[in-house]
N, C-alpha and C positions, 0 to 999 in steps of 0.2 A: 626453531619451527615456525612457519608463516600461518596465521589464521585469516580466513575471510570472514567477513560479516559478524563479528563477536560484539558486544558493547559491553559486556563486565570486562575491569580490568585486570589484566594479567601482567603482573611484572616481569615475566620472564618470558614473553611472546610477542614477536610482532605481529601488529591487526593491521590491516586492510580490509576497509568497509563503506560501503556507499551509504548515506546519510541519508537513514530511513525516517528520522524524525523531521529533518528539515524538508524531505522530498513530500511527506505527510502533509504537513504543515502548508507548503505550498498548492499541493493538488485541493485540499477544503479551502483553503482561501481563494483558489479558481471555481471553485463550486457556490463557494459564497458570494462572488462577484458576480456571477450569474442569476443571482437571487434566491438560492435553495438555502433553507434555516432549518429542514427537517432532514437530517444528512444521517443514515445509518452507515456505523462502521462494523465491517466483517473482517477480523485479524486473525493471527495465526494463534498457536499456543501459550497459554499464559506464561510457561517457564522459557521462550522462546526471546531473544533481546530484540531480536527486529520487529516483530509483534508488540512487543511493549513499547519498544522507540515510535512506531507506527499509530499506537493509541494516543500517545502524548504528543505527538505531533498535530494528530485531530483536535485534541482536546485543546491545545494552546491556541490555535486556528479560531476555534471557535468562543474560546474565553475571550481573546483579544477583539472579536466582533460583537460582543456583549453579550453573548448567548451562553447560555448553561450549556454542557455537553449533555442530553439526555442518554443516562445512563441505560434507561431500556433498549438505546439504540445501538448500543455496543456488544457486539459479540464477538468470543473469542474460541473457537477452533482449531480445526487441522488446516494447514496448508495444503489444501487437496480440493480438487472438483466435488468430492463428497462433502466434503466439509462447508464449502460454499454452497451447496445445494441444501443440507441440513440450516445453515443460519440462515441463510436466505427464507425457507419454510416458516423457522421461528417468526422471523420479523413479520411476515404476512400473516402468520395466524394470532398474533397478536394485537393485528388491524393497527400498526403501528403508525401506518401512511407514509412513509418518507418520499420525499420528493427527487433524492438521491441517494446512491449507493456508492459508499467505497470501499471495495474489497482489497485487503490486506495483499494479496499478489495476484498473479495471472489465473491458476488453478481456480482458486476463490471465486475470482468474476466469473468464469465459466460454470460452475455449479450456479451462481446465483442467478446469471444469465439464462441459464435451463428453467429455474423457478419461474422467474418473471412471465417468460413465454408462455409456460405452461397454466399460468395464472392468466393470461390474456392481457398483458402488460406490456407496453411496448416502450422499447429503449430507441430514443430519448422523450417521445412525447408523452408519455407515462411518467417514468421514472429513468433519470440518468444515472450510468454506471462507469464506473472510472476504475483503476486499479492501479496498483504499484508493481510494476517490472511489465514488460511488454510480452505480446502472446509471441510464442514460435510461429512462423511460416504455416505449419503444417496445423493450424487452428484455425477455422473459419468460421467467423462470426460477424453478423452483419445486423445492426451496423459494426464497424470495427472500435475498438475502444482507444479511449482517452486515457493516458496511460503519462505514469511516470517511471523513468526509466533509470538505470543504475550503469555504467560506463565498463561492462566487464572486460573488455580489452586492458584498460587503463588497471582494472584492478587486478588483472592477471601479472600484467608487466611488473606494475608495481611490487607484488608480492616477490615474483621472481628476482626482483634488483634486491628487495631486502633480503631475500635467503643467500642469494649472493654475496651479499656482503657480510650477513651474519657468519657464513663460512668464513670468510676471510679476517674476520676480526670478531671474535666472540667476545670481547669486552665492550663493544659499541651500546651505547643504549638504546633500551627498545623503543619500538614507536609504534603509535596509533594514528594510522592515517585514515581520514576520513574524506573520500571523494563525493564532491556534487551530484545532483542528479538533475534531471530535465524532463519539462513536462512535452507531451506530443500530443495537441488536441487533434482529435477527431470526431467522427461523428455519434457517438453514444452518449456525449453530454449537450446539455442545452437548457437553456432555463426553465424554471418548475411549469407547469400549466397552469393557465390560470384557472381560478375555482369559479365556477359561475353558478 
């Protein structure tokens, strides 16, 4: 059996996954490099390894920058547009005023974007918005999102190779393969607006 994107160690399963923690870490480092210090993290369900890994990457980047991660800015919810919408509403209702929002996946980002627009906030002029995973071409968001991407073709290819190898050699050692992510910088991110 080949499993895509699981963090939990299964001794009898081959695993192929993108580097959720490393990708989140890189994206938060990118935001910190732009000058952001108040970064909201909207991630997936607490029982999903990708959500846990992405929050861990966020926390590590904040800690290494000498900043405590503000737990009031970390939200866990559904990996969906509605989940992103709900989490972003909670952030704004609490008047936390982040200068940047890191969405744990592309659907969360779409929901967060809708709330920001409804609140009269402009991306990236008022709030930078970045996401884990690229948007499908059928989604139209302007400005287009800065994202960290996983290599879906390589993940599928490696999983198929592992499956074929497993079929021919049942005794082979099980593997946990983590593939690198890549940041794509687009217009949804910029330095924080100067407070005057």
